[in-house]
N, C-alpha and C positions, 0 to 999 in steps of 0.2 A: 491506404487509409491504415496511419498507423497512433497509438495511444502513446503518449512520452510521460515516462515516469518521472518524479519529482529529482534534482539533482540533490547531493552526491551519488545517489542511488544506479541512475543508469546515464551518468555524464557521459560516460564512454562508450556508451552506444548512440546515446546523441550526438556526438563528436564524429566518431565514424560515420553517422548516417550523412552527417553535414558533408564530409568529403565524397559520400557517396552523390550525393545531391549536385556540388562542385563537377563532379564528373560526367552530368547528365541522368541521374536515377530524376523520376518526377513521383514524390510523395508528398501526401498531407499530413501533418500531426496535429496531434488533439492534447493540449498541455494538461497535466494534473496538477499542475501547482504553477506560481508566477514564475519562480526558480528555473522551472524547464520550460516554460515560454519565453524567457528571457535567453536563456542558454542555447534555444533553437535558432532564436530569431538571430543570435550572433552569428552561428554557422551555415546559415542558409536555407532554413527549412521551413516551407511555407507553411500556416497556421491555417486551421479551419474552427468548427465547432458541431459540436453535437446535434445544434438546431439544423446546419445544414448538410452532416452528415451523421444521422443516427445509427448507421450500422459500421461498425468498425472491423477491418481485415483481421490486422495483429495489434497486438499490446506488447510489449516487450517491457519489462520492470523488476524491482528488485525486492526482497522479503528481510524478514528480520531474523524469520525462523521459516523452516522447513521441516515438515516429518517425514517420514518413510512412503508415508501415502502422499504427500503431496501438498497435504493441508498447509495454510500459510499462516503467521502472524506478519501483519504488516503495520506502518504507518508511525513508524518512531520520529520519521520526518516531518509529521503533521499531516501529511495531504490524502490522509485514507478513506473519505469520503467519494472526492472524486477520482481517487484510484477505483475505489468499488466500483463507480458509476461506471466509468471507462472498461473495466474489466467486464462487467456483464454485458457491455455493448460490444464485446469483441468477437471475433468467430474464434480467435486462439488468442489463449495467454501462454506467454511464454517468460519464465521467470530465471533470473541470471546471477546467481550468488557466488561466493566462496566457500569453503567446506568450514568455515565456522560458523556457518548458518544454519548447518545441517543439524538435528535435534532427533532421538529418540519420541518426545512425545512434545507440542506446542505447551508455551508456557515453564518450558524449563529454564530458560535462560530470561526471555522478554517476559516486561508484564504485556497486559492485553490493552492497549489504547483504546478508548472510548469517546467519542466526539458528543459533547451537551453542548443542547442551546442554555447560554446563562443562567438565566433563570430558574432552570432546574439542578443546576449542580449539586448544591446539597442534598436536595431529597436522593438524585441517584447517585451520589458518594454514600449515602445511609443504607440506602437498599445493596450496593456492592459490598459492603462491609459485612451486611445480615447475610449474605449469599459465604462467603469466605474471603479470608486473605486481607490484603490493604488496598488503599485506594488513594492516592495524593494528585493533585493538579499541577499540568508541567509546569514549568517555567523554563522559561529564556531568559539570562541578563538580570535574573533576579525577578520578573516579573511574569505574572501567568498568560502564558504563549497564549495567542489567537489564532484560529487556524485561516486560511485565504475564505470561507465562509463568515466569519464571524464569530467562530462557536468556541468554546474552552472545551481541550483535550483533559482527560481524567487517566490515569496509568493507573489498571487493576493490577495488583500483584496477587493471581490467583493462583498460582502453582501448575502441575502438570497435569494436562488438559486429556480425558479419557475420550470425550466425545467431542469435538471441535463445533461439528455442526449441531449439537444441542445448546450449548453457551452460546454460539453465533444467535440462535433464534430468543433465547431468552433473555440477550441483552438488547435486540431489538422489540421486546414486547415491553423495556419503561418505557413509559413515557419521560419523553424529554431527552431521550436518548434516541441521535439522528443515525448513527451507524458506530460497528465496532471493526477493529484491525484484525479480526478475524474472519480471514477468506477461507472459506469450505468449500472444497470443488471446483476449484478456480481454475488451477493452474493446468495446461493441458502438456508442458514441459516442464521442466527445470535443469537449466546446463548448470553445473556445478566445477568452479575452478578451482585444482587443488594442484598447489607449487604449479608446474611447468604445463602440466595436463590439464584436459578436460572431459568432465561424465555426463552424459547426458540420461535423464531419468524421465521417464514418458506413464501419463495416466493410461 
């Protein structure tokens, strides 16, 4: 049982998995976005659901930032809620990134994506500004981005995060927030591509 991250984050993994399936590997995948579902179908990976398989053996995913403690910011692709649901249902989460995603502290480069029920967007944005930094509604092609869950995503430019777990819980406490792109204490291993070499970091 494998969680499948959205393209392009883990598109290479999904394509390689498809090759293994063609060679006889038996695996079921749970896509975290419509894009990953489409790609997995194209390469022959059979799909299932959390309802049928609520426990997942391994999820392979990407990340937008990774700290030395293997804390993560994810969600710049827009599928953060489904990604987090699948991650917490997984026995093991492996993150694959290139070395540009490694940072001393989360928030150094990437904003924190926050998925919000549309009715609550204005009040949530006001609360985030009161806490710190700036916030804006994510757009795509000049229009507000809508998640696969039908929600709005706002990008909160908070700055360097000293305590990712505390900020994650603080965001979850806001009425109207579905979840955030902070993934604290989730990754078991991070595989970092550095040029032609690979470095493995484990929790």
